[in-house]
Residue, then its C-alpha position, 0 to 999 in steps of 0.5 A: m859349447v866349449k865356451n859355455k862349459l869354460v863359463l860354468a866351470n869359473n862360474p862361483l855358482f859351480g865351484g870357483p876357479d878351474y880345477s887346475n888353478r885350484e891345484r896350483a893353489g894347494s886345493p884339494y881338488r884334483e882332474l884325476r883320470i878316471d882308470t885311477i878311481d876304484r869303485d867302493p865294493n861296500q857302496p850301498r847303491v846296487h842298482f842305477d836307472e840307465e835313463k837317468l845315467k844317459e841323461l846325466s851323460a848327455s849333459i856332462k857332454t855339454y857342460g862337463v861335470l859340474s860337481p866333483i866327485l869325493v875319492a880317498p887315497s887308495t893303499i895302492a900308490g897313485r890310486f883312489k877309492l871312490v867315496s861319493g859320486e859313482r852316478r857322475l863317475r858312470a855317467s863320465q865314462l858313458a860320455g867318453l871321458t877319461s878324466i874326472p875333477a875330484v876332491i881327495d879326502k885324506d881324512a877319509d882313508g882308513n875310516g870306514d864308517r864315515t865312508l859309508a855314512v857320505q854315501l848314504v847321505e849322498n844317496i838318500q838326498r839326491d838319487d834315494l836308495t830302494p828301502l831294502e838298499r838303504a836297510h842293508a847299508i844302515g844295517a851294515l853301518k850299524e854292525t861294522f862299528n856297533l853304533s846305536i840308533r842315535d849315532i846313525a841318525d846323527k851321521l846320516g842327518v836323518s830321524k831315528g824313525m828312519v833308521q829304526r825302520s831300517l833295521e826292522i826291515l832287515e828282520l822281515p820274513d822271506d815273503l816280505m822281504n821279496a815284496l820289498r824287493e819287488g817294489a812294494s810300498e815300505s809302509k805296507v810291508l811293515l804293516l803286514a809284518k805284523i801278522p804272524d801267519a804267512e798264509v794270511r799274509a799272502s792274501y794281503l800281498r797278492d793285492i798289495d798294490t790295489l790296497t791303499r795303507n788305510d785300507l790295509k790297517k783298517n782290515i788288519e785292525e778288523r781281523e784283530e777285532k774279531g779274534t784273529s790275533v792274540e793280542a787285544k786292540l789297544s785303546p787310543e790312549d794306549i797307542r798315544l803313550t806308546e808312540e810318545m814313549q817310542r818318539s822319546l827313547g828313539l827305539k821301537v816300543k810295543m805295548t800289548r794287553p791280554a784283553t780290551n779295558a784290562e788293567q795289566g799288559r805288557i811293554v816291550i822295547d827293542f834296543y840295538s846296541q850297548g848304548d841304547l841299553q844304557e840309555v834305556f836304563r838311564r832313563l828308568v832309574g835316573 
């Protein structure tokens, strides 16, 4: 079993030379004592699947940690702050390891937005955050560092639409926030956000697990057609134009008309930073 571990550690597919050789060569890879690594309290992931942790722990007992964690130097001498790899760190502790291979990223020291972005990328690409966890993390990234939707999307390597949906989640009323927390579909919850009446939303929430998204969308549209909404149903062309504007700007765009086939109407563009506002201004007057 030990032989397998050594073969994998020296296999180029799993990172090249062993960690002691890397350290002697001046590489940022190190074998660090686990008790010198502090978890980041701002880590976006809150919940970890215990069964998956046990599976990873069993793998680590057999093969070792194949992918190093990422840490940054702490403000306390001799200690390190975890940047990414919390699942591997937890699973290694569960496996009884006292040390773990790590990359020390000195550039991450003091650069909070970069650290949070790295954590988000790892979680989104490997073991997805819940929509609510992702929303809170993206909201923290935006508020703390005054980043635009474009900035966040570029840092995370995701679409502007995903960032926008996450920010919309943070504005949900309590009933929909609770539904999302309990595992309701993100797309269904965001559809229900279009209904201003909490009692009407409650009637849909009772059946949210059995209703498909298309069923939900159809029911909401039927309510609008019956006059239960103060806004007229948009035509297919209005919807197309709204979606094109939203895609072009990377911001939430809403069009309303007072009545079906009315010539007049209103367009509302939500912006989330000064940079977003400047971009809308540039597009309008450019």
